[in-house]
Each structure stands twice: as structure tokens, then as C-alpha cells.
C-alpha angles and dihedrals in degrees: 000000000000121000093237089058091052089050090052091050091051091049090048089053092050091049092049092046091048094053092048093049088049095049103037112017108027111091090356107141096196119037103202126181090253091059091051090049091049090047090054092048093048090048091051095050097046093043090050093051092050091049089054088053092050090043098196118200126230129197117232123194122206121193122208134177111228118199123202117249121256109197120191113204113192126193111235100183127122092251088068094056094098090053094047096114091046092049093049092049091053092049091049093049093050095046094046094054108110092197090056092048091050093050104038144037100238121212128168135205139177127214144189117142089347139018117263137176110265113259109134135344112236099164090216100119109125095204138037124216109176096165093055092050093050090050091050092052091049089057092048095050099034113160092005124112104253137177114195122200108200113202107193148114088241095237108135121187102184139022136037121329103276094202087076094050109134113209123197122255094265095056126076124182124212115190127207113198113222125192133021117324094189113121106235128191106262140167121194143178117240129217117304117236117201142126123282089226136029131188124239116268091009129110120242126199123246122190130181139136142225119224129192134204114195144081104243126068117263140178129209140173120245117200129183119202132190112199090342093308116118108236097169139017133175142158117240124198117204138172139172092284099036098041101144129070122182117209121202123173141151120235123201118231103221101167139029122256142057112319123202112221120199126187113193135175122199120254120262121228109270091007109159105195115046098161090088093053092083131052129176139194137158139229130196116229110207131181104223101135108150114227115208127188115211102195119196139147096201135062112244137158088236090072093060092043092052093046093050092046095047094044092050080093105067091214092069126079120192121199117192107214139173121246091251093060116140120258092235090066091052096053096097096041116123100185132024119211110191110198115202095333124209135180088284088070091068096106096046091047091052092046092051090050092049088054091047085231127170116251142200116202121195117189129198144149092304095051121120100221092182089062093047093051089058097038096092095253122148096250142052124216124198112229137201096072125133126251113273141166115259126190126206123242114199114234106221091186092065109131107181094085139336113290096160092111094058112101122193096183113147091357113160119237126267122231118243138164095184120126129212115323131220112201113200099188130063107278146165127212118231091183131024125209127255122186121184091343094309125116102224093191092240124123118249094185120016138164124218133196127202109179103300096344121096131194140174133205129200117184104200143059134222097067086152088075089060091054090050092049090050087057092048091051100045107011088244140067098235098109094056097035094051091049093053089040093056091048090052091046089054093048094047096047114094101167112155125209114265127197090213118052124177125195122194142137122258090219129031120194101222125339099268094089102036103134129153121194131195139185124206124195130193123234090281088054094249119139110263111214093178094062118115107225123183137180128216113200123191126191104226092208101048098019088227109159131203127178121201135175114244112240120235111242131171099313099334143055121249135198115197107207097175090126091069121106123230112283144087120304141183124198143189121206112200138172119230114249090008132097091222118116140151128201137194144143138239143177129230108207120218104252135135116180090199090067092059095080124089103192143001122283102233091160095066093041091054092049090051091050095047092047092053097046094256136108138242123241138177126224092262088058100056092113088055089049092053092045090051091052093047096048100039112111087208093072111050131131114261128210114230127190124209120199116208123190108219124191118222088233088068092064104095091187091069090056090050091051091051092050091045093050095051092042093049093047090051095049094046092050092050093045091053094043094245120155 
């Protein structure tokens, strides 16, 4: 308290005493006990009021005993299931220790993929992320003295390498190694790398590897099956030095549908863990080969150049046909390319129109423009013009797809005798026309759309020279082939806008990441966050059905199906009070990463403990761990004092005393008839 405040208090006492002396003692002839009592009450009331006006402040110290934190972090993954009894006994022993309870604030957590408050250990977590859990605890107990006891086998399946985890100076980590640390002989199959999709009658690549842990030389048989049929088998020989064998094959897709792929290695004598001897995945074989008819009545190098460019994508098949080809041959055609059409093309033109098929028309010096102008096409070309050289100008403003990689540098001119063109449908030009260095503002290559029908028009021949020039520029045909390929992809795509769109994988490796997402749009094609979207999932083997609402996320709906077991499923996504629905199917392969480990990783756990200032223990050394915690001078409760500055006006008792003093004085005076 400041000296000036003390001076004010003394002055207040003098003032209060002076008033009392003046009122009750000065000129009083008889000094009775009642007068003295009234004087005391008046002094108390006045002095109290003056103290409130001065409002002195007092310091108040509070002393608390702060214990360090003891955090128990228990592994809840499936790899710990065999050590469940051992883990629960360790937890019980630590929590029941009175010395530990007196010295630490004990908190416990469980972890798998993420950190959770400890409630019950189920040992059903499919992944282990030790690093993420330790980082989360460091954030929770920042700037507090903390000791962490990590109960785990040390086998981490996802996340950063925890052995390099750097804890702060207030946090020490003790590790308890669960499970068997003996290094057993083991052979295992690694991850399978393959495509999600394969096309019918094509071969798709499959890559995997076999790894071996052991000192002696062994041999094993690796077999690869597709839908229970063996498609590859080989014998691998491994030892302590050569303990890795990559396997790379090509598998032929002979039929349409989802194919289960199994890679299995034979069991070694005395091998302890055989769950990692088998690995599965799936691939969907689809028949989406695009069939294209290149119709021409003349022989021209352009035909070969177009065929080579288009078929550079193996999923396209080009047939070069005459204009008088029978309609039965054209039934399976997806795209019609008419090269320099004449009146003889009438039947094939009409057939393409009857199928509402997309078309690509290429004109040249042999084209009959009079026929074209009356063939119900969305353009009209003036004829009667002489042959001339035309150069292509790339239209960088083209929006239908990306053409930025196409380069026309040093490309030779095409030959054309076409006149000005009038296009009657919405169109965009890929290439403009340049004649004798002048841009004549006419398209050389353009695409048109009429409702769902697409068409393209190129007014010039000798495309083969462009392909040759591409090879001269880059020593490969990629520039030209990709340009033609992108045009063909655009012309063969007929995907309509859908208000309900569903995204999912055909194959999920294990159930932990089985997620299906959907987007739903209103009639104006704006995302509708108020829609009620649900998913109905049926197991095709057991016919068990479950229906769940899809949860609204940031701009999409999501269904988490991680509770499903391995198997084959079909689903329907629907919107409440709407007729919109989408269906599909997927497979959850039988895979658990936690089962791939043979023994505990005590080396990494020891490195983690040493780096953080802790120690490593084994289940048989729990008493030693507890003793170390009890006797360590680094972990002792500390007494902390907190100084609070309290104003006198905050003391309600003083106000009560003032009120009591004035009230008592008033009653006594009235009772004794004093004025």
C-alpha cells in the first residue's frame, strides 16, 4: 500500500473521530455508556464511508501446488490386439499407483489414425500415426511440464517417421514396447501397382514386389491370379543380402467387368506371420473402344496420317472405307470422318444423320461443294475458286478444350480451293486462315455444336505434311497426334449435364478410406446445399442393405462407409422428393496394413525415447518405470504463488458494517428518546 494512501486513512480516522467528539462528547455534561456506544457506532459508520471514498488496495497472495502432467498414450490399432491383456494390465498398474497419483496429474489417451480421449480400447484402428498423436499432445500441454508414456509396438503405417520427433524441453517421452521383438523369418508381398481401369482385349501392367526378412537363403513361389485363374507364376530366391524381388507383368483383359487380382507368395517353414503373404486389388475392364469410319473415294497420304494420329491412342480404331459401304458395316461407328466428299457420299451422309452421329468433314481439291451445300450441313461454302496455299493461325481464344500445346511453327501450307464460308450453327475456330501473309478472317478448322450433335470442318488437304513437319521439329509425332487426338476426343464425347453427380472409386484397398461423394444442382445448375441426399448400399454377396444420409461438406455431400467389411457392393444415391438418382458398384479389398508387421519395432521406440530425454522399458519393467518416475528430481510438484491486488470496495463486509453501524445508532437513539 502506498504511503499517501496510509496518510489518507489516518486523516479519515481523525476526521471521523473529530465529528464523533463534536457530536457526542463535546459539551456533554453526563457521559453515559449509551453515549459512548453511540459515539463508537457513529465513528465506525463515518470512518467506513471515508475508507470507501479513499478505496485503498491490498495485495493478496494465493499458494497452489502444481503437479507435472503424466500422459498415458495407448495404441488402439489392430496390431496390438494380441497384446491387449498386457496393455490393460500396464494401464491398471500405472493408474492404481498412489505415489504416481500424488506426484502427477494423470491423463490418458488412445490413438490410431488420430488422437482421442481415452474411453475404451477396441483395437480396431486400421492405421497407426504415432507422430501425429505426439504432435497433438505437445499442442495440448504446451509450456507445461509433461511426461508421456507411449504404450505401443512401434509399428507406424502412416505419417512422418516418429523416431525423429523433436519434443520441447518440458516434455519427456517414455516408451513401453508391446508385443514380440524377436526377429522372425518372414516373406511378404508389397503393394500392388496397376491401373484402375483396363480396356477389353488390351494388356494392362501389374507391378509388385516380394520382400524377405531373415538370415538364411530361401525360395518361394509367387502366383498372381485374376478371378481365381492363375495368370502368372514364378519362383523367387532371396537371402539376407538380396532380400527384395520386383515383379512386373502384363495381364490381358479378356472380359468386361470388375476383376479381382490376388498376389500370393508361398509360406516359409516356421514363418510366424502369413497374413502379409497375400495381397489383393481389383481392376475394372471396360469396353469403350471408339470406332471411327474414315470414308474416302480417293487414295491420299492424309488418310494414313489421320489413321496413325488417331490410333496413337489404343482405344481408337479407324476403318478406311469407300463411300458405297453397306450400312450394316457402319452400325458400330461412333464418329464419321468424310474426306473430300462428293455426291457418292449421299448414303453415308444420310446414315450418319439418322444415327445423330458426330462428323468431321475435310475438304480439298476433289470435294464437290455443290453436294455439300445441299447435304443438310451447318455451313455453306462458295465454290469456283482456284487452288491456293493456306496457312493455319492458332486461335488462342479457343475454349472447348486446351490447345495451348499445339505448335504450328514452320508448318507448310495446306491446299484448298474453297471460297468464303457461312456457318449457320454456333461454332468456334481452332485455326484461322492466312493467305499470302494476310489473315482473311475465315476459319480453316472449326467445330460446331447443334444441341447434342457435334461436327468439325477442315478446309484443306495435305495434313500429312503437318505430321512430317512435327517430326522434323521435335523428332516425334506427339505434337500433331495429340492435336488430332484431342479433336477426336471432343467429337466422340457426348456427356450431358447431370444435376446429380457421384464420384467414387471402383476399388477401395481396405475399408478405412471408403468414401463416396456427390454433388446436386438445382434447375439453374447451382449447388443446392439444402437437398437431402441419401445413399443405399447393398452387399451383393449377403444382400445386407444399409441406408445412410450423405453429410454436407464444403460444396459437396459425403458418405463415409468405413464401417463396411471387405466384399462387393452396389449402391444408389438419391435425392429426397426428387426423381434424380445415380447408381454404381465398388469392391472393398481385404487388406489390413497393421497385419503386415511381424514383430515390434523397439529400435525406433528407443530412438524416440532417447531423443526426448526419456527411457525405453518393456512390460516386465513397469515397476522400474514407476520407480524411476517417483524418484526422479526432474518431475516434482512445484509450489506457485499468485498475487492478487484487491480493492477495498470489493469487500462487501465493510458495506455491511457501515449499514449496521448507522442502523444500530438510529434504533438506539429512538429507543432512548434521543433527538
